[in-house]
mmCIF file as gemmi writes it, N, C-alpha and C atoms, coordinates in Angstrom:
data_model
loop_
_atom_site.group_PDB
_atom_site.id
_atom_site.type_symbol
_atom_site.label_atom_id
_atom_site.label_alt_id
_atom_site.label_comp_id
_atom_site.label_asym_id
_atom_site.label_entity_id
_atom_site.label_seq_id
_atom_site.pdbx_PDB_ins_code
_atom_site.Cartn_x
_atom_site.Cartn_y
_atom_site.Cartn_z
_atom_site.occupancy
_atom_site.B_iso_or_equiv
_atom_site.pdbx_formal_charge
_atom_site.auth_seq_id
_atom_site.auth_asym_id
_atom_site.pdbx_PDB_model_num
ATOM 1 N N . UNK Axp A 1 ? 72.616 98.677 105.425 1 0 ? 1 A 1
ATOM 2 C CA . UNK Axp A 1 ? 72.275 97.044 104.963 1 0 ? 1 A 1
ATOM 3 C C . UNK Axp A 1 ? 72.664 97.02 103.492 1 0 ? 1 A 1
ATOM 4 N N . UNK Axp A 2 ? 71.993 98.102 102.481 1 0 ? 2 A 1
ATOM 5 C CA . UNK Axp A 2 ? 72.542 98.019 101.339 1 0 ? 2 A 1
ATOM 6 C C . UNK Axp A 2 ? 73.7 97.395 100.84 1 0 ? 2 A 1
ATOM 7 N N . UNK Axp A 3 ? 74.714 98.51 101.735 1 0 ? 3 A 1
ATOM 8 C CA . UNK Axp A 3 ? 76.215 97.774 101.533 1 0 ? 3 A 1
ATOM 9 C C . UNK Axp A 3 ? 76.639 96.635 101.73 1 0 ? 3 A 1
ATOM 10 N N . UNK Axp A 4 ? 76.334 95.989 102.771 1 0 ? 4 A 1
ATOM 11 C CA . UNK Axp A 4 ? 76.421 94.766 103.483 1 0 ? 4 A 1
ATOM 12 C C . UNK Axp A 4 ? 75.944 93.73 102.199 1 0 ? 4 A 1
ATOM 13 N N . UNK Axp A 5 ? 74.59 93.918 101.528 1 0 ? 5 A 1
ATOM 14 C CA . UNK Axp A 5 ? 74.316 93.237 100.518 1 0 ? 5 A 1
ATOM 15 C C . UNK Axp A 5 ? 75.237 93.415 99.157 1 0 ? 5 A 1
ATOM 16 N N . UNK Axp A 6 ? 75.45 94.506 98.782 1 0 ? 6 A 1
ATOM 17 C CA . UNK Axp A 6 ? 76.494 94.792 98.07 1 0 ? 6 A 1
ATOM 18 C C . UNK Axp A 6 ? 77.695 93.927 98.17 1 0 ? 6 A 1
ATOM 19 N N . UNK Axp A 7 ? 77.955 93.862 99.061 1 0 ? 7 A 1
ATOM 20 C CA . UNK Axp A 7 ? 79.568 93.221 99.792 1 0 ? 7 A 1
ATOM 21 C C . UNK Axp A 7 ? 79.267 91.437 99.491 1 0 ? 7 A 1
ATOM 22 N N . UNK Axp A 8 ? 78.217 91.091 99.756 1 0 ? 8 A 1
ATOM 23 C CA . UNK Axp A 8 ? 78.126 89.828 99.839 1 0 ? 8 A 1
ATOM 24 C C . UNK Axp A 8 ? 77.504 89.32 98.457 1 0 ? 8 A 1
ATOM 25 N N . UNK Axp A 9 ? 77.379 90.255 97.583 1 0 ? 9 A 1
ATOM 26 C CA . UNK Axp A 9 ? 76.843 89.928 96.142 1 0 ? 9 A 1
ATOM 27 C C . UNK Axp A 9 ? 77.954 90.454 95.197 1 0 ? 9 A 1
ATOM 28 N N . UNK Axp A 10 ? 79.312 90.649 95.76 1 0 ? 10 A 1
ATOM 29 C CA . UNK Axp A 10 ? 80.171 91.036 95.145 1 0 ? 10 A 1
ATOM 30 C C . UNK Axp A 10 ? 80.396 92.118 93.802 1 0 ? 10 A 1
ATOM 31 N N . UNK Axp A 11 ? 79.655 92.689 94.311 1 0 ? 11 A 1
ATOM 32 C CA . UNK Axp A 11 ? 79.84 93.96 93.652 1 0 ? 11 A 1
ATOM 33 C C . UNK Axp A 11 ? 80.455 95.056 94.035 1 0 ? 11 A 1
ATOM 34 N N . UNK Axp A 12 ? 80.93 96.136 93.692 1 0 ? 12 A 1
ATOM 35 C CA . UNK Axp A 12 ? 82.179 96.905 94.109 1 0 ? 12 A 1
ATOM 36 C C . UNK Axp A 12 ? 81.535 97.939 95.309 1 0 ? 12 A 1
ATOM 37 N N . UNK Axp A 13 ? 82.021 97.826 95.96 1 0 ? 13 A 1
ATOM 38 C CA . UNK Axp A 13 ? 81.526 98.667 97.153 1 0 ? 13 A 1
ATOM 39 C C . UNK Axp A 13 ? 82.797 99.494 97.515 1 0 ? 13 A 1
ATOM 40 N N . UNK Axp A 14 ? 83.925 99.363 97.61 1 0 ? 14 A 1
ATOM 41 C CA . UNK Axp A 14 ? 84.953 99.788 98.172 1 0 ? 14 A 1
ATOM 42 C C . UNK Axp A 14 ? 85.767 101.184 97.085 1 0 ? 14 A 1
ATOM 43 N N . UNK Axp A 15 ? 86.047 102.301 97.926 1 0 ? 15 A 1
ATOM 44 C CA . UNK Axp A 15 ? 86.532 103.38 97.021 1 0 ? 15 A 1
ATOM 45 C C . UNK Axp A 15 ? 88.088 103.022 97.051 1 0 ? 15 A 1
ATOM 46 N N . UNK Axp A 16 ? 88.8 103.986 96.53 1 0 ? 16 A 1
ATOM 47 C CA . UNK Axp A 16 ? 90.322 103.79 96.704 1 0 ? 16 A 1
ATOM 48 C C . UNK Axp A 16 ? 90.523 103.928 97.852 1 0 ? 16 A 1
ATOM 49 N N . UNK Axp A 17 ? 90.135 104.653 98.712 1 0 ? 17 A 1
ATOM 50 C CA . UNK Axp A 17 ? 90.882 105.033 100.192 1 0 ? 17 A 1
ATOM 51 C C . UNK Axp A 17 ? 90.16 104.068 100.902 1 0 ? 17 A 1
ATOM 52 N N . UNK Axp A 18 ? 89.239 103.304 100.737 1 0 ? 18 A 1
ATOM 53 C CA . UNK Axp A 18 ? 88.69 102.088 101.48 1 0 ? 18 A 1
ATOM 54 C C . UNK Axp A 18 ? 89.773 100.673 100.776 1 0 ? 18 A 1
ATOM 55 N N . UNK Axp A 19 ? 90.162 100.924 99.721 1 0 ? 19 A 1
ATOM 56 C CA . UNK Axp A 19 ? 91.055 99.699 99.872 1 0 ? 19 A 1
ATOM 57 C C . UNK Axp A 19 ? 92.396 100.133 100.228 1 0 ? 19 A 1
ATOM 58 N N . UNK Axp A 20 ? 92.892 101.128 100.169 1 0 ? 20 A 1
ATOM 59 C CA . UNK Axp A 20 ? 94.362 101.442 100.83 1 0 ? 20 A 1
ATOM 60 C C . UNK Axp A 20 ? 94.124 101.265 102.189 1 0 ? 20 A 1
ATOM 61 N N . UNK Axp A 21 ? 92.772 101.588 102.946 1 0 ? 21 A 1
ATOM 62 C CA . UNK Axp A 21 ? 92.753 101.525 104.18 1 0 ? 21 A 1
ATOM 63 C C . UNK Axp A 21 ? 92.779 99.801 104.667 1 0 ? 21 A 1
ATOM 64 N N . UNK Axp A 22 ? 92.293 98.86 103.969 1 0 ? 22 A 1
ATOM 65 C CA . UNK Axp A 22 ? 92.235 97.67 103.859 1 0 ? 22 A 1
ATOM 66 C C . UNK Axp A 22 ? 93.736 96.998 103.703 1 0 ? 22 A 1
ATOM 67 N N . UNK Axp A 23 ? 94.728 97.456 102.629 1 0 ? 23 A 1
ATOM 68 C CA . UNK Axp A 23 ? 95.994 96.997 102.56 1 0 ? 23 A 1
ATOM 69 C C . UNK Axp A 23 ? 96.652 97.28 103.622 1 0 ? 23 A 1
ATOM 70 N N . UNK Axp A 24 ? 96.605 98.57 104.256 1 0 ? 24 A 1
ATOM 71 C CA . UNK Axp A 24 ? 97.268 98.493 105.467 1 0 ? 24 A 1
ATOM 72 C C . UNK Axp A 24 ? 96.746 97.738 106.842 1 0 ? 24 A 1
ATOM 73 N N . UNK Axp A 25 ? 95.783 97.876 106.85 1 0 ? 25 A 1
ATOM 74 C CA . UNK Axp A 25 ? 95.356 96.988 108.167 1 0 ? 25 A 1
ATOM 75 C C . UNK Axp A 25 ? 95.867 95.433 107.632 1 0 ? 25 A 1
ATOM 76 N N . UNK Axp A 26 ? 95.623 94.95 106.646 1 0 ? 26 A 1
ATOM 77 C CA . UNK Axp A 26 ? 96.087 93.724 106.163 1 0 ? 26 A 1
ATOM 78 C C . UNK Axp A 26 ? 97.696 93.309 106.534 1 0 ? 26 A 1
ATOM 79 N N . UNK Axp A 27 ? 98.325 94.418 106.023 1 0 ? 27 A 1
ATOM 80 C CA . UNK Axp A 27 ? 99.713 94.439 106.234 1 0 ? 27 A 1
ATOM 81 C C . UNK Axp A 27 ? 100.042 94.595 107.896 1 0 ? 27 A 1
ATOM 82 N N . UNK Axp A 28 ? 99.64 95.237 108.535 1 0 ? 28 A 1
ATOM 83 C CA . UNK Axp A 28 ? 99.737 95.246 110.036 1 0 ? 28 A 1
ATOM 84 C C . UNK Axp A 28 ? 99.213 94.054 110.637 1 0 ? 28 A 1
ATOM 85 N N . UNK Axp A 29 ? 97.848 93.207 109.934 1 0 ? 29 A 1
ATOM 86 C CA . UNK Axp A 29 ? 98.029 91.748 110.62 1 0 ? 29 A 1
ATOM 87 C C . UNK Axp A 29 ? 98.743 91.012 110.264 1 0 ? 29 A 1
ATOM 88 N N . UNK Axp A 30 ? 99.282 90.709 109.106 1 0 ? 30 A 1
ATOM 89 C CA . UNK Axp A 30 ? 100.512 89.851 108.609 1 0 ? 30 A 1
ATOM 90 C C . UNK Axp A 30 ? 101.778 89.912 109.26 1 0 ? 30 A 1
ATOM 91 N N . UNK Axp A 31 ? 101.836 91.232 109.55 1 0 ? 31 A 1
ATOM 92 C CA . UNK Axp A 31 ? 103.173 91.751 110.506 1 0 ? 31 A 1
ATOM 93 C C . UNK Axp A 31 ? 103.008 91.239 112.146 1 0 ? 31 A 1
ATOM 94 N N . UNK Axp A 32 ? 102.072 91.261 112.386 1 0 ? 32 A 1
ATOM 95 C CA . UNK Axp A 32 ? 101.673 90.645 113.905 1 0 ? 32 A 1
ATOM 96 C C . UNK Axp A 32 ? 101.513 89.404 113.99 1 0 ? 32 A 1
ATOM 97 N N . UNK Axp A 33 ? 100.928 88.834 112.936 1 0 ? 33 A 1
ATOM 98 C CA . UNK Axp A 33 ? 100.89 87.352 112.755 1 0 ? 33 A 1
ATOM 99 C C . UNK Axp A 33 ? 102.358 86.331 112.803 1 0 ? 33 A 1
ATOM 100 N N . UNK Axp A 34 ? 103.06 87.189 111.68 1 0 ? 34 A 1
ATOM 101 C CA . UNK Axp A 34 ? 104.643 86.782 111.811 1 0 ? 34 A 1
ATOM 102 C C . UNK Axp A 34 ? 105.04 86.912 112.948 1 0 ? 34 A 1
ATOM 103 N N . UNK Axp A 35 ? 104.865 87.916 113.719 1 0 ? 35 A 1
ATOM 104 C CA . UNK Axp A 35 ? 105.773 87.941 114.999 1 0 ? 35 A 1
ATOM 105 C C . UNK Axp A 35 ? 105.253 87.028 116.376 1 0 ? 35 A 1
ATOM 106 N N . UNK Axp A 36 ? 104.102 86.986 115.99 1 0 ? 36 A 1
ATOM 107 C CA . UNK Axp A 36 ? 103.401 85.744 117.37 1 0 ? 36 A 1
ATOM 108 C C . UNK Axp A 36 ? 104.049 84.366 116.785 1 0 ? 36 A 1
ATOM 109 N N . UNK Axp A 37 ? 103.786 84.152 115.325 1 0 ? 37 A 1
ATOM 110 C CA . UNK Axp A 37 ? 104.647 83.049 115.2 1 0 ? 37 A 1
ATOM 111 C C . UNK Axp A 37 ? 106.071 82.754 115.432 1 0 ? 37 A 1
ATOM 112 N N . UNK Axp A 38 ? 106.874 83.708 115.41 1 0 ? 38 A 1
ATOM 113 C CA . UNK Axp A 38 ? 108.343 83.71 115.62 1 0 ? 38 A 1
ATOM 114 C C . UNK Axp A 38 ? 108.375 83.671 117.043 1 0 ? 38 A 1
ATOM 115 N N . UNK Axp A 39 ? 107.687 84.231 117.903 1 0 ? 39 A 1
ATOM 116 C CA . UNK Axp A 39 ? 107.871 84.147 119.013 1 0 ? 39 A 1
ATOM 117 C C . UNK Axp A 39 ? 107.435 82.898 119.828 1 0 ? 39 A 1
ATOM 118 N N . UNK Axp A 40 ? 106.437 82.037 118.978 1 0 ? 40 A 1
ATOM 119 C CA . UNK Axp A 40 ? 105.764 80.748 119.704 1 0 ? 40 A 1
ATOM 120 C C . UNK Axp A 40 ? 107.124 79.622 119.114 1 0 ? 40 A 1
ATOM 121 N N . UNK Axp A 41 ? 107.507 79.999 118.379 1 0 ? 41 A 1
ATOM 122 C CA . UNK Axp A 41 ? 108.864 79.265 117.975 1 0 ? 41 A 1
ATOM 123 C C . UNK Axp A 41 ? 110.056 79.307 118.365 1 0 ? 41 A 1
ATOM 124 N N . UNK Axp A 42 ? 110.433 80.877 118.755 1 0 ? 42 A 1
ATOM 125 C CA . UNK Axp A 42 ? 111.467 80.954 119.866 1 0 ? 42 A 1
ATOM 126 C C . UNK Axp A 42 ? 111.281 80.305 121.235 1 0 ? 42 A 1
ATOM 127 N N . UNK Axp A 43 ? 110.094 80.109 121.624 1 0 ? 43 A 1
ATOM 128 C CA . UNK Axp A 43 ? 109.988 79.84 122.831 1 0 ? 43 A 1
ATOM 129 C C . UNK Axp A 43 ? 110.143 77.893 123.183 1 0 ? 43 A 1
ATOM 130 N N . UNK Axp A 44 ? 109.612 77.732 122.112 1 0 ? 44 A 1
ATOM 131 C CA . UNK Axp A 44 ? 109.408 76.466 121.88 1 0 ? 44 A 1
ATOM 132 C C . UNK Axp A 44 ? 110.881 75.913 121.73 1 0 ? 44 A 1
ATOM 133 N N . UNK Axp A 45 ? 111.532 76.515 121.047 1 0 ? 45 A 1
ATOM 134 C CA . UNK Axp A 45 ? 113.334 76.142 120.436 1 0 ? 45 A 1
ATOM 135 C C . UNK Axp A 45 ? 113.862 76.192 122.018 1 0 ? 45 A 1
ATOM 136 N N . UNK Axp A 46 ? 113.61 77.415 122.912 1 0 ? 46 A 1
ATOM 137 C CA . UNK Axp A 46 ? 114.405 77.662 124.099 1 0 ? 46 A 1
ATOM 138 C C . UNK Axp A 46 ? 113.978 76.475 125.249 1 0 ? 46 A 1
ATOM 139 N N . UNK Axp A 47 ? 112.679 76.13 125.293 1 0 ? 47 A 1
ATOM 140 C CA . UNK Axp A 47 ? 112.232 74.946 125.931 1 0 ? 47 A 1
ATOM 141 C C . UNK Axp A 47 ? 112.89 73.786 125.885 1 0 ? 47 A 1
ATOM 142 N N . UNK Axp A 48 ? 113.26 73.576 124.576 1 0 ? 48 A 1
ATOM 143 C CA . UNK Axp A 48 ? 113.811 72.208 124.176 1 0 ? 48 A 1
ATOM 144 C C . UNK Axp A 48 ? 115.444 72.41 123.789 1 0 ? 48 A 1
ATOM 145 N N . UNK Axp A 49 ? 115.889 73.542 124.154 1 0 ? 49 A 1
ATOM 146 C CA . UNK Axp A 49 ? 117.417 73.962 124.258 1 0 ? 49 A 1
ATOM 147 C C . UNK Axp A 49 ? 117.925 73.949 122.419 1 0 ? 49 A 1
ATOM 148 N N . UNK Axp A 50 ? 116.928 74.098 121.7 1 0 ? 50 A 1
ATOM 149 C CA . UNK Axp A 50 ? 118.046 74.367 120.324 1 0 ? 50 A 1
ATOM 150 C C . UNK Axp A 50 ? 117.962 75.613 119.899 1 0 ? 50 A 1
ATOM 151 N N . UNK Axp A 51 ? 119.056 75.632 119.283 1 0 ? 51 A 1
ATOM 152 C CA . UNK Axp A 51 ? 119.478 76.93 118.624 1 0 ? 51 A 1
ATOM 153 C C . UNK Axp A 51 ? 118.925 77.514 117.328 1 0 ? 51 A 1
ATOM 154 N N . UNK Axp A 52 ? 118.761 78.721 117.134 1 0 ? 52 A 1
ATOM 155 C CA . UNK Axp A 52 ? 118.309 78.964 116.117 1 0 ? 52 A 1
ATOM 156 C C . UNK Axp A 52 ? 118.916 78.993 114.703 1 0 ? 52 A 1
ATOM 157 N N . UNK Axp A 53 ? 120.05 78.691 114.959 1 0 ? 53 A 1
ATOM 158 C CA . UNK Axp A 53 ? 121.207 77.917 113.755 1 0 ? 53 A 1
ATOM 159 C C . UNK Axp A 53 ? 120.654 76.988 113.44 1 0 ? 53 A 1
ATOM 160 N N . UNK Axp A 54 ? 119.867 75.875 114.078 1 0 ? 54 A 1
ATOM 161 C CA . UNK Axp A 54 ? 119.502 74.53 113.988 1 0 ? 54 A 1
ATOM 162 C C . UNK Axp A 54 ? 118.452 74.615 113.06 1 0 ? 54 A 1
ATOM 163 N N . UNK Axp A 55 ? 117.881 75.516 113.483 1 0 ? 55 A 1
ATOM 164 C CA . UNK Axp A 55 ? 116.241 75.643 112.8 1 0 ? 55 A 1
ATOM 165 C C . UNK Axp A 55 ? 115.991 76.715 111.893 1 0 ? 55 A 1
ATOM 166 N N . UNK Axp A 56 ? 116.785 77.749 111.305 1 0 ? 56 A 1
ATOM 167 C CA . UNK Axp A 56 ? 117.12 78.744 110.589 1 0 ? 56 A 1
ATOM 168 C C . UNK Axp A 56 ? 116.677 77.944 109.097 1 0 ? 56 A 1
ATOM 169 N N . UNK Axp A 57 ? 116.87 76.826 108.528 1 0 ? 57 A 1
ATOM 170 C CA . UNK Axp A 57 ? 116.554 76.642 107.447 1 0 ? 57 A 1
ATOM 171 C C . UNK Axp A 57 ? 114.859 76.835 107.42 1 0 ? 57 A 1
ATOM 172 N N . UNK Axp A 58 ? 114.491 76.602 108.335 1 0 ? 58 A 1
ATOM 173 C CA . UNK Axp A 58 ? 112.792 76.209 108.347 1 0 ? 58 A 1
ATOM 174 C C . UNK Axp A 58 ? 111.968 77.755 108.062 1 0 ? 58 A 1
ATOM 175 N N . UNK Axp A 59 ? 113.085 78.886 108.393 1 0 ? 59 A 1
ATOM 176 C CA . UNK Axp A 59 ? 112.614 80.015 108.535 1 0 ? 59 A 1
ATOM 177 C C . UNK Axp A 59 ? 112.342 80.461 106.995 1 0 ? 59 A 1
ATOM 178 N N . UNK Axp A 60 ? 113.033 79.982 106.031 1 0 ? 60 A 1
ATOM 179 C CA . UNK Axp A 60 ? 112.696 80.452 104.563 1 0 ? 60 A 1
ATOM 180 C C . UNK Axp A 60 ? 111.243 80.339 104.254 1 0 ? 60 A 1
ATOM 181 N N . UNK Axp A 61 ? 110.822 78.894 104.338 1 0 ? 61 A 1
ATOM 182 C CA . UNK Axp A 61 ? 109.514 78.481 104.104 1 0 ? 61 A 1
ATOM 183 C C . UNK Axp A 61 ? 108.517 79.383 104.705 1 0 ? 61 A 1
ATOM 184 N N . UNK Axp A 62 ? 108.644 79.699 105.663 1 0 ? 62 A 1
ATOM 185 C CA . UNK Axp A 62 ? 107.878 80.906 106.605 1 0 ? 62 A 1
ATOM 186 C C . UNK Axp A 62 ? 107.684 82.118 105.829 1 0 ? 62 A 1
ATOM 187 N N . UNK Axp A 63 ? 109.282 82.55 105.52 1 0 ? 63 A 1
ATOM 188 C CA . UNK Axp A 63 ? 109.151 83.96 104.81 1 0 ? 63 A 1
ATOM 189 C C . UNK Axp A 63 ? 108.497 84.124 103.535 1 0 ? 63 A 1
ATOM 190 N N . UNK Axp A 64 ? 109.095 83.023 102.909 1 0 ? 64 A 1
ATOM 191 C CA . UNK Axp A 64 ? 108.202 82.916 101.352 1 0 ? 64 A 1
ATOM 192 C C . UNK Axp A 64 ? 107.008 82.942 101.618 1 0 ? 64 A 1
ATOM 193 N N . UNK Axp A 65 ? 106.067 82.266 102.701 1 0 ? 65 A 1
ATOM 194 C CA . UNK Axp A 65 ? 104.687 82.09 102.508 1 0 ? 65 A 1
ATOM 195 C C . UNK Axp A 65 ? 104.24 83.502 102.783 1 0 ? 65 A 1
ATOM 196 N N . UNK Axp A 66 ? 104.672 84.232 104.016 1 0 ? 66 A 1
ATOM 197 C CA . UNK Axp A 66 ? 104.146 85.38 103.935 1 0 ? 66 A 1
ATOM 198 C C . UNK Axp A 66 ? 104.598 86.508 102.744 1 0 ? 66 A 1
ATOM 199 N N . UNK Axp A 67 ? 105.701 86.383 102.228 1 0 ? 67 A 1
ATOM 200 C CA . UNK Axp A 67 ? 105.635 87.359 101.015 1 0 ? 67 A 1
ATOM 201 C C . UNK Axp A 67 ? 104.755 87.075 99.849 1 0 ? 67 A 1
ATOM 202 N N . UNK Axp A 68 ? 104.447 85.436 99.567 1 0 ? 68 A 1
ATOM 203 C CA . UNK Axp A 68 ? 103.601 85.324 98.46 1 0 ? 68 A 1
ATOM 204 C C . UNK Axp A 68 ? 102.477 85.538 98.993 1 0 ? 68 A 1
ATOM 205 N N . UNK Axp A 69 ? 101.964 85.569 100.109 1 0 ? 69 A 1
ATOM 206 C CA . UNK Axp A 69 ? 100.401 85.801 100.773 1 0 ? 69 A 1
ATOM 207 C C . UNK Axp A 69 ? 100.22 87.496 100.465 1 0 ? 69 A 1
ATOM 208 N N . UNK Axp A 70 ? 101.201 88.212 100.855 1 0 ? 70 A 1
ATOM 209 C CA . UNK Axp A 70 ? 101.378 89.595 100.89 1 0 ? 70 A 1
ATOM 210 C C . UNK Axp A 70 ? 101.031 89.978 99.041 1 0 ? 70 A 1
ATOM 211 N N . UNK Axp A 71 ? 102.078 89.453 98.453 1 0 ? 71 A 1
ATOM 212 C CA . UNK Axp A 71 ? 101.987 89.753 96.921 1 0 ? 71 A 1
ATOM 213 C C . UNK Axp A 71 ? 100.532 89.411 96.318 1 0 ? 71 A 1
ATOM 214 N N . UNK Axp A 72 ? 100.124 88.406 96.682 1 0 ? 72 A 1
ATOM 215 C CA . UNK Axp A 72 ? 98.785 87.876 96.105 1 0 ? 72 A 1
ATOM 216 C C . UNK Axp A 72 ? 97.767 89.118 96.757 1 0 ? 72 A 1
ATOM 217 N N . UNK Axp A 73 ? 97.518 89.515 97.975 1 0 ? 73 A 1
ATOM 218 C CA . UNK Axp A 73 ? 96.659 90.47 98.285 1 0 ? 73 A 1
ATOM 219 C C . UNK Axp A 73 ? 96.823 91.712 97.481 1 0 ? 73 A 1
ATOM 220 N N . UNK Axp A 74 ? 97.96 92.14 97.551 1 0 ? 74 A 1
ATOM 221 C CA . UNK Axp A 74 ? 98.477 93.464 96.855 1 0 ? 74 A 1
ATOM 222 C C . UNK Axp A 74 ? 97.998 93.222 95.127 1 0 ? 74 A 1
ATOM 223 N N . UNK Axp A 75 ? 98.055 92.175 94.689 1 0 ? 75 A 1
ATOM 224 C CA . UNK Axp A 75 ? 97.654 92.128 93.249 1 0 ? 75 A 1
ATOM 225 C C . UNK Axp A 75 ? 96.015 92.022 93.352 1 0 ? 75 A 1
ATOM 226 N N . UNK Axp A 76 ? 95.552 91.665 93.864 1 0 ? 76 A 1
ATOM 227 C CA . UNK Axp A 76 ? 94.221 91.758 93.906 1 0 ? 76 A 1
ATOM 228 C C . UNK Axp A 76 ? 93.718 93.104 94.427 1 0 ? 76 A 1
ATOM 229 N N . UNK Axp A 77 ? 94.33 93.642 95.301 1 0 ? 77 A 1
ATOM 230 C CA . UNK Axp A 77 ? 93.93 95.179 95.676 1 0 ? 77 A 1
ATOM 231 C C . UNK Axp A 77 ? 94.146 95.933 93.931 1 0 ? 77 A 1
ATOM 232 N N . UNK Axp A 78 ? 95.075 95.634 93.555 1 0 ? 78 A 1
ATOM 233 C CA . UNK Axp A 78 ? 95.678 96.849 92.874 1 0 ? 78 A 1
ATOM 234 C C . UNK Axp A 78 ? 94.643 96.385 91.483 1 0 ? 78 A 1
ATOM 235 N N . UNK Axp A 79 ? 93.965 95.168 91.036 1 0 ? 79 A 1
ATOM 236 C CA . UNK Axp A 79 ? 92.988 94.706 90.194 1 0 ? 79 A 1
ATOM 237 C C . UNK Axp A 79 ? 92.078 95.392 90.581 1 0 ? 79 A 1
ATOM 238 N N . UNK Axp A 80 ? 91.472 95.473 91.661 1 0 ? 80 A 1
ATOM 239 C CA . UNK Axp A 80 ? 90.354 96.311 92.094 1 0 ? 80 A 1
ATOM 240 C C . UNK Axp A 80 ? 90.178 97.794 92.041 1 0 ? 80 A 1
ATOM 241 N N . UNK Axp A 81 ? 91.399 98.354 92.13 1 0 ? 81 A 1
ATOM 242 C CA . UNK Axp A 81 ? 91.713 99.721 92.109 1 0 ? 81 A 1
ATOM 243 C C . UNK Axp A 81 ? 91.491 100.209 90.559 1 0 ? 81 A 1
ATOM 244 N N . UNK Axp A 82 ? 92.219 99.02 89.669 1 0 ? 82 A 1
ATOM 245 C CA . UNK Axp A 82 ? 91.986 99.267 88.009 1 0 ? 82 A 1
ATOM 246 C C . UNK Axp A 82 ? 90.595 99.45 87.794 1 0 ? 82 A 1
ATOM 247 N N . UNK Axp A 83 ? 89.467 98.277 88.322 1 0 ? 83 A 1
ATOM 248 C CA . UNK Axp A 83 ? 88.306 98.261 87.958 1 0 ? 83 A 1
ATOM 249 C C . UNK Axp A 83 ? 87.502 99.296 88.389 1 0 ? 83 A 1
ATOM 250 N N . UNK Axp A 84 ? 87.646 99.829 89.672 1 0 ? 84 A 1
ATOM 251 C CA . UNK Axp A 84 ? 87.085 101.033 90.173 1 0 ? 84 A 1
ATOM 252 C C . UNK Axp A 84 ? 87.457 102.309 89.551 1 0 ? 84 A 1
ATOM 253 N N . UNK Axp A 85 ? 88.388 102.428 89.265 1 0 ? 85 A 1
ATOM 254 C CA . UNK Axp A 85 ? 89.04 103.795 87.98 1 0 ? 85 A 1
ATOM 255 C C . UNK Axp A 85 ? 88.255 103.627 86.711 1 0 ? 85 A 1
ATOM 256 N N . UNK Axp A 86 ? 88.279 102.314 86.158 1 0 ? 86 A 1
ATOM 257 C CA . UNK Axp A 86 ? 87.717 101.973 84.772 1 0 ? 86 A 1
ATOM 258 C C . UNK Axp A 86 ? 86.109 102.33 85.048 1 0 ? 86 A 1
ATOM 259 N N . UNK Axp A 87 ? 85.72 101.957 86.239 1 0 ? 87 A 1
ATOM 260 C CA . UNK Axp A 87 ? 83.911 102.008 86.194 1 0 ? 87 A 1
ATOM 261 C C . UNK Axp A 87 ? 83.692 103.629 86.456 1 0 ? 87 A 1
ATOM 262 N N . UNK Axp A 88 ? 84.923 104.663 87.116 1 0 ? 88 A 1
ATOM 263 C CA . UNK Axp A 88 ? 84.632 106 87.206 1 0 ? 88 A 1
ATOM 264 C C . UNK Axp A 88 ? 84.668 106.529 86.151 1 0 ? 88 A 1
ATOM 265 N N . UNK Axp A 89 ? 85.666 106.094 84.977 1 0 ? 89 A 1
ATOM 266 C CA . UNK Axp A 89 ? 86.054 107.005 84.092 1 0 ? 89 A 1
ATOM 267 C C . UNK Axp A 89 ? 84.869 106.689 82.793 1 0 ? 89 A 1
ATOM 268 N N . UNK Axp A 90 ? 84.233 105.544 83.023 1 0 ? 90 A 1
ATOM 269 C CA . UNK Axp A 90 ? 83.066 105.061 81.817 1 0 ? 90 A 1
ATOM 270 C C . UNK Axp A 90 ? 82.175 105.8 82.201 1 0 ? 90 A 1
ATOM 271 N N . UNK Axp A 91 ? 82.141 106.118 83.779 1 0 ? 91 A 1
ATOM 272 C CA . UNK Axp A 91 ? 80.703 106.75 83.964 1 0 ? 91 A 1
ATOM 273 C C . UNK Axp A 91 ? 80.924 108.503 83.93 1 0 ? 91 A 1
ATOM 274 N N . UNK Axp A 92 ? 81.8 108.897 84.239 1 0 ? 92 A 1
ATOM 275 C CA . UNK Axp A 92 ? 82.209 110.157 83.599 1 0 ? 92 A 1
ATOM 276 C C . UNK Axp A 92 ? 81.823 110.276 82.009 1 0 ? 92 A 1
ATOM 277 N N . UNK Axp A 93 ? 82.36 109.495 81.081 1 0 ? 93 A 1
ATOM 278 C CA . UNK Axp A 93 ? 82.084 109.161 79.76 1 0 ? 93 A 1
ATOM 279 C C . UNK Axp A 93 ? 80.787 109.363 79.513 1 0 ? 93 A 1
ATOM 280 N N . UNK Axp A 94 ? 79.998 108.637 80.159 1 0 ? 94 A 1
ATOM 281 C CA . UNK Axp A 94 ? 78.571 108.547 79.881 1 0 ? 94 A 1
ATOM 282 C C . UNK Axp A 94 ? 77.741 109.63 80.439 1 0 ? 94 A 1
ATOM 283 N N . UNK Axp A 95 ? 78.224 110.568 81.254 1 0 ? 95 A 1
ATOM 284 C CA . UNK Axp A 95 ? 77.596 112.103 81.523 1 0 ? 95 A 1
ATOM 285 C C . UNK Axp A 95 ? 77.861 112.711 80.761 1 0 ? 95 A 1
ATOM 286 N N . UNK Axp A 96 ? 79.429 112.63 79.852 1 0 ? 96 A 1
ATOM 287 C CA . UNK Axp A 96 ? 79.524 113.734 78.886 1 0 ? 96 A 1
ATOM 288 C C . UNK Axp A 96 ? 78.909 113.524 77.774 1 0 ? 96 A 1
ATOM 289 N N . UNK Axp A 97 ? 78.462 112.509 77.283 1 0 ? 97 A 1
ATOM 290 C CA . UNK Axp A 97 ? 77.987 111.914 76.195 1 0 ? 97 A 1
ATOM 291 C C . UNK Axp A 97 ? 76.502 112.194 76.387 1 0 ? 97 A 1
ATOM 292 N N . UNK Axp A 98 ? 75.623 112.182 77.546 1 0 ? 98 A 1
ATOM 293 C CA . UNK Axp A 98 ? 74.242 112.344 77.941 1 0 ? 98 A 1
ATOM 294 C C . UNK Axp A 98 ? 73.924 114.096 77.642 1 0 ? 98 A 1
ATOM 295 N N . UNK Axp A 99 ? 75.125 114.665 78.251 1 0 ? 99 A 1
ATOM 296 C CA . UNK Axp A 99 ? 74.952 116.161 78.396 1 0 ? 99 A 1
ATOM 297 C C . UNK Axp A 99 ? 74.933 117.012 77.103 1 0 ? 99 A 1
């Protein structure tokens, strides 16, 4: 229950491995969502008899949006990793000075 409270209070909860796990789960989720979106588009185009070449200029915003979203999440996870490593380093220094 405490972890849940810390999570919603925006206190650091995750470890390095937790952040790594979140990144891979998010990456998998993004790949699955992109696949589903492209599958739905291809079905809609096939029903209307439109070729992929006619619709291909619309792929650029779709791909760009996915890449930007992945980049932002990766950036936030790297910042979180830096904060975690800084916190660990400062805790270790505090222990050394108190000893």
